[in-house]
C-alpha positions as CSV (number, residue, x, y, z in Angstrom):
1,M,0.0,0.0,0.0
2,S,2.9,2.4,0.7
3,W,4.1,1.8,-2.8
4,F,0.7,2.8,-4.2
5,F,0.7,6.1,-2.2
6,T,4.3,6.8,-3.1
7,K,3.4,6.5,-6.8
8,L,0.2,8.6,-6.3
9,C,2.2,11.4,-4.6
10,A,4.9,11.2,-7.4
11,A,2.1,11.6,-10.0
12,L,0.8,14.7,-8.3
13,L,4.3,16.3,-8.3
14,L,5.4,15.3,-11.8
15,P,4.4,16.3,-15.3
16,P,2.0,16.1,-16.9
17,L,-0.4,15.9,-13.9
18,N,1.2,18.8,-11.9
19,L,0.9,21.1,-14.9
20,L,-2.7,20.0,-15.6
21,L,-3.5,20.8,-12.0
22,V,-2.0,24.3,-12.5
23,A,-4.1,24.7,-15.6
24,A,-7.2,23.6,-13.7
25,L,-6.5,26.1,-11.0
26,G,-6.2,28.8,-13.7
27,L,-9.7,27.8,-15.0
28,W,-11.0,28.0,-11.4
29,F,-9.9,31.6,-11.1
30,W,-11.0,32.6,-14.6
31,H,-13.9,34.8,-13.4
32,K,-12.7,35.6,-9.9
33,R,-9.0,36.5,-10.7
34,P,-8.7,36.8,-14.5
35,L,-5.0,38.0,-14.4
36,L,-3.9,35.2,-12.1
37,A,-5.9,32.8,-14.2
38,R,-4.1,33.8,-17.4
39,M,-0.7,33.6,-15.7
40,L,-1.4,30.1,-14.4
41,L,-2.8,28.8,-17.7
42,G,0.1,30.4,-19.7
43,S,2.7,29.0,-17.3
44,A,1.2,25.5,-17.6
45,V,1.1,25.6,-21.4
46,I,4.7,27.0,-21.7
47,L,6.1,24.5,-19.2
48,L,4.3,21.6,-20.8
49,W,5.7,22.7,-24.2
50,L,9.2,23.0,-23.0
51,L,9.3,19.8,-20.9
52,S,7.8,17.9,-24.0
53,T,10.7,18.9,-26.3
54,P,13.5,16.4,-26.7
55,F,16.2,19.1,-26.5
56,V,15.0,20.4,-23.0
57,A,14.3,16.9,-21.6
58,E,17.6,15.4,-22.8
59,T,19.6,18.4,-21.6
60,L,18.0,18.1,-18.1
61,L,18.9,14.4,-17.9
62,Q,22.4,15.0,-19.1
63,R,22.9,17.6,-16.4
64,L,21.8,15.0,-13.9
65,E,24.0,12.2,-15.3
66,G,27.2,14.3,-15.3
67,A,30.1,13.6,-17.7
68,P,29.8,10.2,-19.4
69,Y,32.5,7.6,-18.7
70,A,33.1,3.9,-18.8
71,V,34.1,2.3,-15.5
72,D,37.6,0.8,-15.5
73,T,37.5,-2.4,-13.4
74,K,41.3,-2.6,-13.3
75,K,41.9,1.0,-12.0
76,L,38.8,1.0,-9.8
77,P,38.5,-2.5,-8.2
78,A,35.5,-3.7,-6.2
79,D,34.5,-6.9,-4.5
80,A,31.0,-7.5,-6.1
81,I,28.5,-6.2,-8.6
82,V,25.1,-4.9,-7.4
83,V,22.4,-4.4,-10.1
84,L,19.3,-2.5,-9.3
85,G,15.9,-3.6,-10.7
86,G,14.3,-1.2,-13.1
87,G,10.7,-2.5,-13.4
88,T,8.8,-5.5,-14.7
89,Y,7.3,-6.4,-18.0
90,F,4.1,-7.8,-16.7
91,H,2.3,-10.9,-18.2
92,A,4.7,-11.0,-21.1
93,P,2.9,-13.4,-23.5
94,E,6.1,-14.3,-25.5
95,Y,7.8,-15.3,-22.3
96,G,4.9,-16.9,-20.5
97,G,4.7,-14.5,-17.6
98,D,6.5,-11.7,-15.8
99,T,10.0,-10.8,-16.9
100,V,12.3,-7.9,-16.8
101,S,11.5,-4.5,-18.3
102,G,13.5,-2.9,-21.1
103,K,15.3,-0.7,-18.5
104,T,16.2,-3.6,-16.4
105,L,17.5,-5.5,-19.4
106,E,19.8,-2.5,-20.2
107,R,21.3,-2.7,-16.7
108,L,21.7,-6.5,-16.9
109,R,23.5,-6.3,-20.2
110,F,26.1,-3.9,-18.7
111,A,26.3,-6.0,-15.5
112,A,27.1,-9.1,-17.6
113,K,29.9,-7.1,-19.3
114,L,31.3,-6.0,-15.9
115,Q,31.2,-9.6,-14.6
116,R,33.1,-11.0,-17.5
117,E,35.7,-8.3,-17.2
118,S,36.1,-8.5,-13.4
119,G,35.0,-12.0,-12.5
120,K,33.2,-10.6,-9.4
121,P,30.1,-12.1,-7.9
122,V,26.7,-10.5,-8.8
123,L,23.9,-9.4,-6.5
124,V,20.5,-8.5,-8.0
125,T,18.1,-6.5,-6.0
126,G,14.4,-5.7,-6.5
127,G,11.2,-6.8,-4.9
128,K,7.5,-7.0,-5.8
129,P,6.3,-3.4,-5.2
130,A,3.2,-3.8,-7.4
131,G,2.3,-7.1,-5.6
132,N,3.2,-9.4,-8.4
133,D,4.2,-13.0,-7.7
134,L,7.7,-13.0,-9.1
135,S,10.2,-10.5,-7.6
136,E,12.3,-8.3,-9.9
137,A,15.4,-10.0,-8.4
138,E,14.2,-13.4,-9.5
139,Q,13.4,-12.1,-12.9
140,M,16.9,-10.6,-13.2
141,K,18.5,-13.8,-12.0
142,R,16.7,-15.9,-14.6
143,V,17.8,-13.6,-17.4
144,L,21.4,-13.4,-16.3
145,E,21.8,-17.1,-15.8
146,Q,19.6,-18.5,-18.5
147,E,20.1,-15.9,-21.3
148,L,23.4,-14.1,-20.6
149,N,25.2,-17.1,-19.0
150,V,26.2,-15.0,-15.9
151,P,26.0,-16.6,-12.5
152,V,24.1,-14.7,-9.7
153,Q,25.4,-15.1,-6.2
154,W,22.7,-13.2,-4.3
155,A,19.1,-12.3,-5.2
156,E,17.5,-9.8,-2.8
157,G,13.8,-9.8,-3.6
158,E,12.2,-8.0,-0.6
159,S,12.9,-4.3,-1.4
160,D,10.3,-1.9,-2.9
161,N,12.5,1.2,-3.5
162,T,16.1,2.3,-3.8
163,L,16.6,2.9,-0.1
164,E,15.5,-0.7,0.6
165,N,17.7,-1.9,-2.2
166,A,20.6,-0.4,-0.4
167,R,19.7,-1.5,3.1
168,L,18.8,-5.1,2.3
169,S,21.7,-5.6,-0.2
170,R,24.1,-4.5,2.6
171,K,22.8,-7.3,4.8
172,L,23.7,-9.9,2.2
173,I,27.1,-8.6,1.2
174,D,28.1,-8.0,4.9
175,Q,27.8,-11.8,5.4
176,A,30.4,-12.3,2.7
177,G,32.7,-9.5,4.1
178,I,32.2,-7.3,1.1
179,K,32.4,-3.6,1.5
180,R,33.0,-2.1,-1.9
181,V,30.7,-2.8,-4.9
182,Y,30.2,-1.8,-8.5
183,L,26.7,-0.3,-8.5
184,V,24.9,-0.8,-11.8
185,T,21.9,1.4,-12.7
186,H,20.9,4.0,-15.3
187,A,23.1,7.1,-15.4
188,W,20.2,9.3,-14.4
189,H,19.4,7.1,-11.4
190,M,23.0,6.9,-10.2
191,P,23.2,10.1,-8.1
192,R,20.2,9.1,-6.0
193,S,21.3,5.4,-5.8
194,V,24.8,6.4,-4.6
195,L,23.3,8.5,-1.8
196,A,21.2,5.6,-0.7
197,F,24.0,3.0,-0.7
198,Q,26.5,5.4,1.0
199,A,23.9,6.1,3.7
200,A,23.5,2.3,4.2
201,G,27.3,2.1,4.7
202,V,28.3,0.6,1.4
203,Q,31.3,1.8,-0.5
204,V,30.3,2.4,-4.1
205,V,32.1,2.5,-7.5
206,P,29.4,4.0,-9.8
207,A,29.0,1.9,-12.9
208,P,26.3,3.8,-14.8
209,T,24.7,2.6,-18.1
210,G,21.9,3.9,-20.4
211,Y,23.2,7.5,-20.8
212,T,21.1,10.1,-22.5
213,T,22.7,10.6,-25.9
214,R,21.7,12.6,-28.9
215,F,22.4,11.8,-32.5
216,K,22.1,15.4,-33.7
217,T,20.3,18.6,-32.8
218,D,17.8,19.6,-35.5
219,L,14.3,21.1,-35.7
220,L,12.7,17.9,-34.4
221,A,14.6,18.3,-31.2
222,F,12.2,21.3,-30.4
223,V,9.0,19.5,-31.5
224,P,7.1,18.2,-28.4
225,D,6.6,14.4,-28.1
226,S,5.5,12.0,-25.3
227,L,8.9,10.4,-24.9
228,A,10.5,13.7,-24.1
229,L,7.8,14.5,-21.5
230,N,8.5,11.1,-19.9
231,D,12.2,12.0,-19.7
232,S,11.4,15.3,-18.1
233,S,9.3,13.5,-15.6
234,V,12.2,11.1,-14.8
235,F,14.4,14.1,-14.2
236,M,12.0,15.8,-11.8
237,H,11.4,12.5,-10.0
238,E,15.1,12.0,-9.5
239,L,15.6,15.6,-8.4
240,I,12.8,15.4,-5.8
241,G,14.1,12.1,-4.6
242,M,17.6,13.4,-4.1
243,L,16.3,16.4,-2.1
244,W,14.2,14.1,0.0
245,Y,17.2,11.8,0.7
246,K,19.4,14.7,1.7
247,L,16.8,15.9,4.1
248,K,16.2,12.4,5.5
249,F,19.9,11.6,6.0
250,R,20.7,15.0,7.5
251,D,18.0,14.5,10.1
252,K,19.6,11.2,11.0
253,E,23.0,12.8,11.4
254,S,21.8,15.6,13.6
C-alpha cells in the first residue's frame, strides 16, 4: 500500500499531472481573478511545451547524469557487482509470464559485461512493489543465468525502493565480508542510488549505463513528443528524490 501512495504522490508532483493541476487552478480563477488565471494557464502551457521537447528533456537528464564515462575495473577495483531492478514487463505473452522490463535489461546487459571483465560475484536487487508473484530480483536472476550465462550469487527480492535496495543488499554482502561494490543502474538514477548506498554504509564504485545521448540537434529536437515528456518526468522524479534523501539523511546525522 505504501508503494501505491508513493506512486500517487509522485504523479501529483510530476508532469503532466502537476501542470494539468496548475491549468485547472487557472480555470477555477478565470472569473474571480482573471489576471492570475491567465498567468497560471500560460505558465502551464509554456512549461508543458518546454518539458515535452527532446532538447530540453535530454539536456535536463544529461545535467543529472554528469560527464559520461566507462568504469575501468582494473583501475577501480571492487568486490562485487550490485544491479538495481528497473521494473517488470508484466504478463509477457512471449515469455509466458512476468519478466524484466527494457530498462532492467539494459542494466543486466552492462552488469554481464562487468562480470566478464572483473569476475566478481553478482547481486541483483528488486522486490514486488506492485504485488506481483515474481520479484524483480528473481526475474533478473533468470535472465542473467539462462540468457546471458552469468552466475548470480545473491538475489534480494524484498525491497520496494532504492533505499530498501541499499539496506537489504548490505545485509547480504556483509555476510560475505564485502564492503565495496560496483553499482549498476541508469546514469540518471545513479546520483540518488549512490546517496542511498552510502547512507547504508556501502562503499560504491558507480557503474552507470543507459546514458542520454543525442544523434544530432535539428528542428525535431524542439517539437514536443511524449517520450521527451517522460524524460522530463524522470528528471524531476530523481531531483525530488535526491532532495528528500538529503533531508532524510541530514535528520539522522543531527
